[in-house]
C-alpha positions, 0 to 999 in steps of 0.5 A: 603794212602789206597784206599777204594773200592766203587764198589759192589762185584757183579761187578766181577760176572756181568762184567766177569763171566756172559758174559764169561758164556753166550758167551761160552754156547750160542756160542757153541749152535749156533755153533752146530746149524750151524754144524747140517747137517739135513734139519729139527730140532725139526720140524723147517727148519734148515735154519730158526733155523740158522738165529734165532740162529745167530740173538739171539747170535749176539744181545746178544753179542751186549747187553753184550758189551754195558752193563755188559762188560762196568762195572768197579771196582772203588776205591777212596782215598783222591786224586784219583779215581782208575778204573780197568777192572780187567786187567788194573788199571788207576788212575784219579785225582779228578780235572779230575772228572766232577761228579759222578752220582748215581742211583738205579735199582731194588736191585742194585745201579749204578754209572757213573763217568764223566771225563772232559777229555777222559780217558783210559776207555772213558769219562763215566765210569759205575760201580755197587756201594756198597751203604753202602761203597759209602755212608761211603766214602762220609760221611767221605770225605764231601769235595770230595762229594761236588766236585763230586756230581751233 
């Protein structure tokens, strides 16, 4: 039995590439600011610049941790929901899935899988859904749509 991907191809870009690029680029910039030995940089006192850079980097890390880095890739079949973070994959039977909520934001469709019991990625598993693939799977499997739709 084959699985059917319902996550968008943008998931890899949003969950892996953007955070790694952001962390490396702004981490290097922040480190350079902290290693700078002058007392002023571009007319700003270095102490204030260090505080600003540290706060900017720290808040960016927290924002990424609670948004993009939580996104997972999701595949479905007749019996299970497969969830991966591209390093580990876990399988959840439908009787453990309470519901799958979907919503749209700008040009992206989002989904959240709510589990009855805590799974390896928690009780709520967010993903960027491919609207076309998700609807195609649900149209072909109305029994699953009835079980997981709120």
